[in-house]
C-alpha positions as CSV (number, residue, x, y, z in Angstrom):
1,M,11.3,10.4,16.2
2,S,9.0,12.1,18.6
3,M,11.0,15.3,18.2
4,L,10.7,15.0,14.4
5,A,6.9,14.5,14.6
6,R,6.6,17.7,16.8
7,H,8.8,19.9,14.6
8,P,6.9,22.9,13.4
9,S,8.0,22.4,9.7
10,M,6.6,18.9,9.7
11,T,3.2,18.9,8.2
12,S,3.4,15.1,7.5
13,L,6.0,12.4,7.6
14,N,6.4,12.9,3.9
15,T,7.4,16.6,4.2
16,Q,10.5,17.3,2.1
17,H,13.7,18.7,3.6
18,D,14.9,22.0,2.2
19,A,18.7,21.6,2.9
20,P,20.8,22.3,-0.1
21,Q,22.8,19.1,0.3
22,H,19.8,16.8,0.0
23,P,16.9,18.8,-1.5
24,G,13.6,17.1,-1.2
25,D,14.6,14.3,1.2
26,T,11.8,13.1,3.4
27,P,12.5,11.9,7.0
28,L,12.5,8.3,5.6
29,M,15.0,9.2,2.9
30,L,17.3,10.9,5.5
31,A,17.1,7.8,7.7
32,V,18.0,5.6,4.7
33,R,20.8,7.9,3.6
34,W,22.4,7.9,7.0
35,R,21.8,4.2,7.5
36,R,19.6,4.6,10.6
37,V,18.1,1.1,10.4
38,E,16.0,1.3,13.5
39,I,14.5,4.6,12.5
40,V,13.8,3.2,9.0
41,K,12.1,0.1,10.5
42,K,9.8,2.4,12.6
43,L,9.0,4.9,9.8
44,V,8.0,2.2,7.3
45,T,5.3,0.9,9.7
46,L,3.6,4.3,10.1
47,P,0.4,4.9,8.1
48,G,0.8,7.3,5.3
49,V,4.6,7.1,4.9
50,D,5.2,7.2,1.1
51,L,7.6,4.4,0.1
52,K,7.6,5.6,-3.5
53,T,8.7,9.1,-2.6
54,R,11.3,10.9,-4.8
55,D,13.5,13.8,-4.0
56,R,13.7,16.9,-6.1
57,E,16.4,15.3,-8.2
58,G,14.2,12.3,-9.0
59,R,16.0,9.8,-6.7
60,G,13.9,7.2,-4.9
61,L,14.6,5.3,-1.7
62,M,16.7,2.6,-3.6
63,D,18.9,5.3,-5.1
64,V,19.4,6.9,-1.7
65,A,20.2,3.5,-0.2
66,I,22.8,2.7,-2.9
67,W,24.5,6.1,-2.8
68,G,23.9,7.0,0.9
69,C,26.2,9.8,2.1
70,V,28.3,9.7,-1.0
71,V,26.0,11.9,-3.1
């Protein structure tokens, strides 16, 4: 997580990912998608992390959790 926080493209923990496979995923969405429970637990405790975030396709965290790596 410390590497993530220092990455030059990260302006906030809600910065959206630009990869074609998962357009608009935030770090929290990626952690949920890949079922990294410990990272999810840490991210949700940080101030400013948006739990109502949506990717560019309109999917929220629950959608990502249900579909995970399948989509």
